[in-house]
N, C-alpha and C positions, 0 to 999 in steps of 0.2 A: 210556799217554797220550803224545802227541807234545808236545814242549816248548811249542808255541804253544797247546795245549789247556788248560794249567793256568790257574787263576784265572778261568775262564769261567763256571762254574756252581756252585751250592750243592746239595749232596745232602741228602735228607731225614734227619731224626734216625734214628739206628740203622742207616743204610745200611752203615757199616763199623765194625769194632771198632777204636776209637782206640788200644787197647793192643797190637794185633798187630804183629809184626815184618813189615817190608816192605822190599824192595830198591829200589823205584822212587818211592814217594811216602809222605808223612806226612799223617795226618788230624788236622786241627784242628777243634774244636767251638766254635760260637758259643754265647752264653748260652742261646739258645732251643733248642739241640740240633742245629741245622742244621750240616752238615759241609762243610769246604772242603779239597780235596786240594791239597797243597803239594809242589812238587818238592824233592828232597834235594840239597844241595850238600856234597860231601865236602871236609873240611878237609885241610890239607897233610900231617898225620900219617897219613892214610889210615884211621885207626881211629875218627874222630869225624866227625860231619856236622851240618848245620843245615837246618831247613826254610826255604824261601825264599818271600818274598812281594814282588811288584813291583806296586804298586797302579796305576801308570799303564799297565800292560799288562792289567789286569783288565777284565772286562766291566763295563758300567754296572750290571748287576744285582748283581754282587758288590761293587763299589765302594759302591753305595747301601746295601747291607745292612750293610757295615762302618761306613759313616758314620752311618747311622741308629742302629745299636747303640751306637756310641761317644757319639753325641749324647744318647741316653737315659741313659747312665751319667754323663754330665757335667751333665745338666739340674739336678741338685740344687745345683750350684755357682753357679748364677745368673750365668752368664758374660755379660759385656758385649761382648767382642771376642775373636776367635780370631787368634793369630799362628801362621804356618806356617813350618816349616823346609824349606829346599831340599835335594834337588830333589824327591824323591818325596813328601815331607811336604806340599808345596803342593797336590798333587792331593787328598789326604785332608782337609787343612785347609779348602779351599774347600767340599768336600762336607759336612763337619761343620757349617760355618757356615750353609750353606743349610738343613740339617736342623734347626738350632736356630732358624730363622726370621730369621737375620741377613741384611742386605742387602750386606755386604762382609766382607772379612777383611784382615789385614795380612800380606803375604808378606815374610819375610826373604830375603836373596839373596846370591849370590856374585859377581854382576856389578857392578863399581863404576861407577856413573854419575858424571859430572863434578861434580855438586853434592853427592855424598856426602862425609862427613867421616871421616877416618881414625880419629879417636878414637871413632867410633861403629861400630867393627868389632873382631872378634876372630879369631884363627886357627881354622881348621876342618879337620877330617879325618873320615873315615868308614871303616867296615869294607869298603865296596864300592869306595872309591877311596883306598886307603892311601898311594899314592905321589904323590898330587897335593897340592901346597901351595896352599891357598885361604884366603880370608878370608870371614867372614860379616858382612854389612852390614845395617844398618837405614836405610831412607830417612828422613832427618831430617824430611821433611814429614809422615811418618806418626806421629811421636811423640805429637802431640796426641790421636790416636785411642786411645793406650794409657795415657797418663799419668793416674793416679788411677782407673783402670778395673779391673774384675775380668777378668783376662786368662787365657786358656788357651793353652798352647803345645802345638802338634801336630806329630808326626812320623809317618811311615808305620810304621816299625819301630824299636824300641829294642833294639840288639844289644850293641855294646861300650860304649855310653853316651857316646861322644865327641861326637856331633852335639848331643845334648840338653844336655850340659855347656856346649858352645859357645853354644847358644841361651840358656841360663840366665845364662851369664856376660855375654852382650851385653845382655840385658834388665835384669839387676840393675845393670849399670854405668850404665844410663839411669834408675835409680830405679824400675824396674818389677819386681814380684815376682809371677809367675804363681800363681794360686790352685789350679790343677790342670794336670797334664801328661798328654796322651793320645796313644795310638798304636793302630794296628790290631793289631799283634803285638808281644808282649814275647818276644824271642828269647833263650832260656836265662836264666841268672841272672847272667851276667858283668857286666852293666851296673851292678848294685847298688853295688858297692864304689866305682866311679868317681863315680857321681852323689852319693854320700854322703861323698866325700873331704874336703870342707870342713866348716864348722861346721853347715851346714844339711842336714837329712836329707830331701833332695828325693824319695827313693824312696817316702816316705809319701804323696806327692801324685801319684804316677804310676798311671794306670789304663790297661788295654788291653782290646781286644775278646776276645783269647785269648792264651794263652802257649804257647810251644813249647820243648821241652827240647833240650839238647845230646845228640845221638843217639850210640849206641855200635854198632860193628859186631860182630855175634854169630858171623859166619862164614857165615851164610845170609841175613841181613837186618839192617836198622837197627832198633834197639830203644831204648826209654827206659832211662835208667840204672837199675840195680838198687838 
C-alpha cells in the first residue's frame, strides 16, 4: 500500500490473519470483525514499532465506522455532552457527538483567544509533537455546557497518555469529572500508568474501538509480543 492508501477502507472479517507477522502493515479488528490496515511506525530503537492511525486523513467511511462503533460503546453512559481534545481528537469527537444524536460538542483547544483565562489552561504535550510547548485551553463561554453534565472526553488515539491526562486535569480543575473517556485506538499499554498516577484510576473509565500492541521485530517482520 502507498502511504496515502491507509485508513481509506475497511476489509471484511477474516480477510487477514491479525496474528501474522508483517513488514508493512498491522491489522486491527473492530468489534464486529471488520478489519483496518494500519501503517507501522518504527521507534527509535529500531526493534519496536507502533501501528498508526490519523483520523483526519481517514476516509469518511472509516471515520464514520469508528465514530459509530465508539458511540455504541458509550451509549450506556447516557452522555449529555462530548468534549474533544486537539488536534485529531476533535475530528473524532465531532463524529461521535453526531452519531449519538447530539447537535454540538465542546472542543478544547491550543490556540489562546484573547478572552481566554490562563487559569483555565494546563500544559500539553503529545507523542506526535514531543518538542512543542503548548497549553490546553477551554473557552470560558463553553463551561455552562459542561457543568453538572455527564461528560465524555474524546481523543483519537491514547498512546503515552499525556494528552488525556492534560484533558482530565483541565476538566477536573473546572469541577468537571468525565463519566467515560473514549478513543478510536488504544495504542499499547504504556498509557495506563500515567493516567492512574494520581488518586483516581481513570483507566477504568477508558474505552476504545480497538487496541494495538507494541510490536517487536522478528528479523523478517513485525509481530505481537510473545
